[in-house]
VEXZAVO-803906 format. One record per residue (C-alpha): residue number from 1; residue in one letter; x, y negated, z negated. Coordinates in nm, 2 decimals. Layout:
+-----+----+--------+--------+--------+
:   i : aa :     c1 :     c2 :     c3 :
+-----+----+--------+--------+--------+
: NUM :  a :      X :      Y :      Z :
...
+-----+----+--------+--------+--------+
//
This chain:
+-----+----+--------+--------+--------+
:   i : aa :     c1 :     c2 :     c3 :
+-----+----+--------+--------+--------+
:   1 :  m :   5.91 :   3.80 :  -0.65 :
:   2 :  r :   6.24 :   3.99 :  -0.68 :
:   3 :  t :   6.35 :   4.18 :  -0.96 :
:   4 :  r :   6.63 :   3.95 :  -1.04 :
:   5 :  t :   6.40 :   3.64 :  -1.00 :
:   6 :  k :   6.17 :   3.80 :  -1.27 :
:   7 :  m :   6.46 :   3.90 :  -1.49 :
:   8 :  a :   6.59 :   3.52 :  -1.49 :
:   9 :  l :   6.24 :   3.41 :  -1.57 :
:  10 :  a :   6.19 :   3.64 :  -1.86 :
:  11 :  i :   6.53 :   3.55 :  -2.02 :
:  12 :  s :   6.46 :   3.19 :  -1.96 :
:  13 :  l :   6.12 :   3.18 :  -2.15 :
:  14 :  i :   6.29 :   3.40 :  -2.41 :
:  15 :  v :   6.56 :   3.13 :  -2.46 :
:  16 :  w :   6.31 :   2.85 :  -2.45 :
:  17 :  i :   6.04 :   2.96 :  -2.65 :
:  18 :  g :   6.17 :   3.28 :  -2.83 :
:  19 :  f :   6.49 :   3.15 :  -3.01 :
:  20 :  p :   6.32 :   2.85 :  -3.17 :
:  21 :  v :   6.02 :   3.10 :  -3.30 :
:  22 :  l :   6.30 :   3.33 :  -3.44 :
:  23 :  f :   6.46 :   3.05 :  -3.61 :
:  24 :  f :   6.14 :   2.93 :  -3.73 :
:  25 :  f :   6.14 :   3.26 :  -3.90 :
:  26 :  i :   6.47 :   3.23 :  -4.03 :
:  27 :  s :   6.40 :   2.91 :  -4.16 :
:  28 :  l :   6.11 :   3.01 :  -4.33 :
:  29 :  n :   6.25 :   3.32 :  -4.49 :
:  30 :  t :   6.58 :   3.13 :  -4.61 :
:  31 :  n :   6.40 :   2.77 :  -4.67 :
:  32 :  e :   6.70 :   2.63 :  -4.48 :
:  33 :  w :   6.53 :   2.42 :  -4.24 :
:  34 :  n :   6.88 :   2.30 :  -4.07 :
:  35 :  y :   6.86 :   2.65 :  -3.86 :
:  36 :  l :   6.53 :   2.55 :  -3.68 :
:  37 :  i :   6.64 :   2.18 :  -3.63 :
:  38 :  l :   6.99 :   2.28 :  -3.50 :
:  39 :  s :   6.85 :   2.55 :  -3.27 :
:  40 :  i :   6.56 :   2.36 :  -3.10 :
:  41 :  p :   6.80 :   2.12 :  -2.87 :
:  42 :  g :   7.05 :   2.40 :  -2.74 :
:  43 :  s :   6.74 :   2.65 :  -2.69 :
:  44 :  f :   6.54 :   2.40 :  -2.52 :
:  45 :  t :   6.82 :   2.28 :  -2.30 :
:  46 :  a :   6.95 :   2.65 :  -2.19 :
:  47 :  g :   6.60 :   2.78 :  -2.16 :
:  48 :  f :   6.45 :   2.45 :  -1.94 :
:  49 :  t :   6.77 :   2.45 :  -1.73 :
:  50 :  g :   6.74 :   2.84 :  -1.65 :
:  51 :  l :   6.40 :   2.78 :  -1.57 :
:  52 :  m :   6.44 :   2.51 :  -1.32 :
:  53 :  l :   6.70 :   2.70 :  -1.16 :
:  54 :  t :   6.49 :   3.03 :  -1.14 :
:  55 :  i :   6.22 :   2.81 :  -0.97 :
:  56 :  h :   6.43 :   2.64 :  -0.73 :
:  57 :  h :   6.56 :   2.98 :  -0.64 :
:  58 :  h :   6.21 :   3.14 :  -0.61 :
:  59 :  e :   6.09 :   2.85 :  -0.38 :
:  60 :  k :   6.41 :   2.89 :  -0.18 :
:  61 :  d :   6.33 :   3.26 :  -0.12 :
:  62 :  h :   5.99 :   3.21 :   0.01 :
:  63 :  q :   6.07 :   2.93 :   0.24 :
:  64 :  s :   6.33 :   3.13 :   0.44 :
+-----+----+--------+--------+--------+
//
């Protein structure tokens, strides 16, 4: 895996998993659960899209 592909994969996973975890702890600390509820759709959409594009790019590099 090339360095840029590894970096894109790491960023996608951080957005997909890390942001909801971060907002979970913020919500737990402030007792305002809207932070978590409103962050989940955006984080999952952005992270999953980035993950799919990264996997597609990785597979394309291995075919050529």
